[in-house]
Phi, psi and omega in degrees: 000134180289131179281149176251126179259140185254138180237121175046066177286175178301135179219117178246006179244033188296140174275105184268149177242122182283130179250017182294139177270115184258012183299327183263008181263109183294342181265004182294131178243121181302148179296149177295157176297127185292328178293323178283329181286332184303307181293328178294318177296319180297322179298322178295316178298314183293326176296317178298315181297330182279341185245005182228160177224168175241170186283057183295331181293329176290325177290328179288325179224078187296128173291166186300325184257020185294135182263001178058032174259139181282135177231139182250150177207163181279143175278100181192160176056235181295344181258017184296337184264007182286152178283125182290152179302326183301336179271359186237349184271158168257171179209161174205159178269132179227151184274152166289139184275349184246331184246113182296135178088354179268130179232161179232146171270102184271122179263137177216148184251120177261103175275312172222128180292327185100158186247002183256214182282149175266132180286147166274161190300335177254020184281184176251127181239150176242121184221161158255156187200162168228134180232136175229163175243154173243130186290157174293147184300330183287341181269054187293338181277348182266174177299144180287319182212163180196169181284132175267301182188162176200159176206123174271349175267131180303132180241133177259138181205158174281131180287350173279353186248003182254171177301143189299325181297321178290319176301315182295333181276319186299332180291351178270000184240173176236153177288176177292155176294322176201164178241127180262126175274117181273160182299332182274007179091352178279167180241139177240117178278141176258116180054058177281164169289131180231127181189193181208157177227144182238103192246143176289159183300329180291344174259007181235239186258349177054250181257010184280102183287345179277349181299138177054037176082009177076020183255024176230153177288159172293150180063021180284141170276149181241148174233125174240129166253150190201162166238128182265111184274301188221161178226137175229151180289129182272135170222078191295333179261003176056038181261004178092349179257117178307138185301329179296332178280350179267006172274077191293329180270358173068023181265006178060034172234131185274348191278339195247023175245107184220084188303316185267000176063030182265007179090352176256118177298153187305325182292346182238017185236114182283352175227085192295333181254002176057040179260007179087353178251120183304146177306321182300338179267356182248011174235169178233131181235123181275180186293343178266003179087007178283136185251135171237156187236096180300151176225083191295329181262006174052040179260007178090355178247122180300151186306322185290347176247006187243108186289342180248022180283000000 
């Protein structure tokens, strides 16, 4: 079957980087050290996981009108006997993308793994989601949590364009086995991946106040719950090489592979070797979508990565 590659899909969860010059701002406060902030952020996440639960009983015995959306609540009062999230989540270590040597223990909740394809880290995913933020401990006078964003309509986006914590979590799930088109125009996923991720600020927007429309505090931790509908192979630079194949060092990070050293990582560079000939003209794709990589000078480096081929 011929594969379909997706280029720049709709993305409303983009990880934005502020380029504002604060040299002339007398109120400018430098960002905290990311290495020192990591354990503090993790402590906030773990406190939330220890004091909150999700509607697992509805998933165990779904009511007739159940929407299969994850809902969180505090363990207190009538809910004092609920199982805390900390006893139900999985975790893995993931790197900070800006500070070398800094890692985070990323917690994620697998309610349903899903029955379809598993996305690779630079693929295109289609999800519905709910996002909330948890305030930094120092902002004790402010709200503890608030709504970040949500969508009951499936949204497709490039996983290279979202906050890193969500990207790191989605690769642990699978898409739906199939999608049913209903008469009213809505879509029903069959056995989708259903879960949530609890991410530290360093895997989210950190001090970027423009992130997510500017409606979250600085240093806020984020929680996303989601249903994973579909997965498509990402080719963000439209050069014919799937972005997952442009991870040359195999570390599952898209940012640090830049063959020609031009500041554009390979997944976002349509001329990977900067020889003036587009990558798309230095590879071969047959009618079934199979890709081969010619090496005309037989030096062991395929033409699209070889500037003197």
